[in-house]
N, C-alpha and C positions, 0 to 999 in steps of 0.2 A: 503494499500501500504505499503511495506517494507520501510524503512529508505534509503536502497540504491538505490531506483529509484528516478530519477531526478524529481526535483521540476516542470520543464516545463510539464512534462507527468501529474502530479497532475492537474495544471491548466488547461491543454488540455482537460483533462476527465471532470473537473468541467464545463468547458465552452461547453463541449457536453452534459450537463444534467446528467451526472454520479453522484450518490452521493459517493463521494471519500473522504477517510480519510487517511492521511498520518503519519505514526508512527512518522518520524520525526519532525513533527509538534509541539510535546508534548515529549520533552527529559525527562528522558534518555530512550535510546532503551532498552525495557525490555528483548530481547533475543528472539531466534527463537521460543523456545516452548510455551513461553508467548503470542507471535504474533500470532501462530498458533490457539491456544485455544481461543484467543481473537476473530480471525475471525471467528471461528466456533460458537462461543456465539452469534456474531452479524449477522451471515449468511451472510458472505461476501467473495468475491472471492479474494484471496491473490495475489498481483502483486509483483515480485520480481526479482531480479538477481541473488539470491542465490539459489544453487542447494541442500542445506542443507535442505530445505522445504520439497523438494521431497523425501528426505531420511529419514525424520520424518515421513512422510506421508505412505510411501510405506514398507522402512526397518523396521520402527518401528511400524506401524499400527497406527499412530496417527490419529485421526479423522481430516478431513478437508472438505471444501466447494468449492473446485475448487481452482486450482493455476495456475497462468501464470507466466512461467518464461522467463525472457528476456535474451537470450544469445548471447553476441556480437552486441547487438543493439546499435547505437548512442544514446546518450542521447537526441538530438533534434528530433530523430523518435520514441521514446518510446511510447509519449501519442497517437499519430496516430495509431500506430501499436496496441497498446491495445485496443483503441476504436474498430479498425476493427475487432480483435479477440472476443471481448465481443458480436460484432453484429453477426459475421457469426458463432461462436462456443457457443452461449448463451445455446443451450439444452446440449451440452456436459459440460459446466460449472455446470448447473444445477443438471447434474449428477455426479458431485464431479470429474471431470476428470482434469488431469495434463496436461497442454498445454504448451510447449516449442516453444519459437518463436527465431528463428536463421535468419541471413540474407537469403532470398530467400527460406526459409523453415519452416513449422509449423508441429509440431508432437503432436499428441493427445495419451495420456494414459488414458484409461477408468478407470473411479473410481469405477465402479460397477463390 
């Protein structure tokens, strides 16, 4: 999970049984490219507020293993919404899709 995502989301996902690692728990933040490369090595879905990861993956062709971007989502709602997306869109994430979650809307960009 990128350092910009709230700590409450991390705790919510862990409480729900998700193996969650937060970049912000081991400073300093290594930067977007290093975070994306780490997620690929660890085979993790990257949760972020930052649209730059989509640019790295789509625009620059960097490998990725699924990205969930939260856009305009309140901190208190992030964990619940991510848990829901992981459950509902597990197949898409397994296929390296980029999922954007906005208030009242979810968009899926196929990774394949």
